C-alpha positions, -999 to 999 in steps of 0.1 A, spaced: -415 -322 -527 -449 -305 -522 -453 -277 -497 -444 -294 -463 -471 -274 -445 -498 -287 -469 -486 -323 -464 -490 -318 -427 -523 -300 -431 -514 -268 -413 -511 -231 -424 -478 -219 -439 -471 -194 -411 -474 -221 -384 -448 -222 -356 -427 -251 -345 -452 -263 -318 -480 -265 -344 -457 -284 -368 -449 -310 -340 -485 -314 -330 -497 -320 -366 -468 -344 -373 -475 -365 -341 -513 -366 -349 -507 -378 -385 -478 -402 -374 -501 -420 -350 -527 -424 -378 -504 -435 -406 -477 -454 -387 -473 -488 -403 -475 -506 -370 -509 -491 -363 -523 -505 -396 -536 -540 -392 -545 -547 -429 -515 -559 -449 -528 -543 -481 -528 -509 -465 -493 -512 -448 -475 -503 -481 -496 -471 -484 -490 -463 -447 -452 -467 -451 -452 -444 -482 -473 -419 -464 -451 -421 -433 -420 -414 -453 -437 -384 -469 -447 -371 -434 -412 -375 -421 -397 -355 -449 -424 -328 -446 -419 -326 -409 -382 -321 -412 -386 -294 -438 -415 -276 -421 -397 -276 -388 -367 -260 -404 -389 -233 -419 -408 -228 -387 -377 -225 -366 -358 -202 -390 -357 -166 -377 -378 -142 -395 -348 -122 -407 -358 -114 -443 -338 -90 -463 -350 -55 -460 -367 -42 -492 -374 -5 -492 -409 5 -500 -406 36 -522 -381 54 -545 -370 79 -519 -365 53 -493 -345 32 -518 -323 62 -527 -317 71 -491 -307 35 -482 -285 32 -513 -268 65 -505 -261 54 -469 -246 21 -482 -225 40 -508 -212 63 -481 -203 33 -460 -183 19 -490 -208 -10 -494 -210 -5 -531 -223 -40 -541 -251 -37 -515 -260 -3 -529 -262 -18 -564 -284 -46 -552 -308 -23 -534 -310 0 -564 -316 -29 -588 -347 -39 -569 -363 -5 -575 -387 -4 -604 -389 34 -607 -358 50 -623 -352 88 -620 -322 109 -629 -311 107 -592 -315 69 -593 -293 66 -624 -267 89 -609 -265 69 -577 -264 36 -596 -236 50 -617 -216 61 -587 -218 26 -571 -208 10 -604 -179 34 -608 -167 25 -573 -168 -11 -583 -146 -3 -614 -174 -10 -638 -167 21 -658 -187 13 -690 -218 4 -671 -214 35 -649 -210 57 -680 -243 44 -694 -260 51 -661 -246 86 -659 -257 92 -696 -293 82 -686 -292 107 -657 -280 134 -681 -307 127 -706 -333 129 -678 -318 160 -662 -295 178 -687 -289 209 -666 -273 190 -637 -235 195 -637 -228 166 -613 -244 141 -637 -224 155 -666 -191 153 -646 -199 118 -636 -205 108 -672 -172 124 -683 -152 108 -655 -167 73 -662 -160 78 -699 -124 87 -693 -119 58 -669 -134 34 -694 -110 47 -721 -80 44 -698 -90 9 -690 -93 0 -727 -60 16 -735 -41 -1 -707 -36 -34 -725 -23 -18 -756 0 5 -736 13 -25 -716 19 -43 -749 40 -13 -762 60 -12 -730 67 -50 -732 78 -46 -768 101 -17 -759 116 -37 -730 122 -67 -753 136 -45 -780 110 -55 -806 99 -20 -814 67 -14 -832 68 -43 -857 
């Protein structure tokens, strides 16, 4: 369907009252009972269906609360918000906010790595920490984060083979 506001001939930011007024005006004009010529009744019916659909959609959009997701303006605001979300243990939300940011600094990579680590995405966290270390090699926190994520990723990779060895030992199969 086309833009419902354009079908009704009103601006996109119109409120519900404007939508209703425009619909009523057009409905009076295009209602099939108001058209006397039989050849134009089919066109009027088609147009009326289009108006009804546009009215329903435009009314939904006009009545919807203006609660749009908050998108931080700059890098510092993004980092501050992501850090607050991280401290509140809302790791996935922190990742979403950070992923919207177009500017990536060492601090950004470090915070992104922390959130990914908290979500047990150790390989991705390790890569983020490594980027942070490349951008700021003197920062010990970035290096410690990279090492911690690397070790966690290795443990995670080793776990299936260790579980397999334990299962073989329990079953008495040994290392065959």
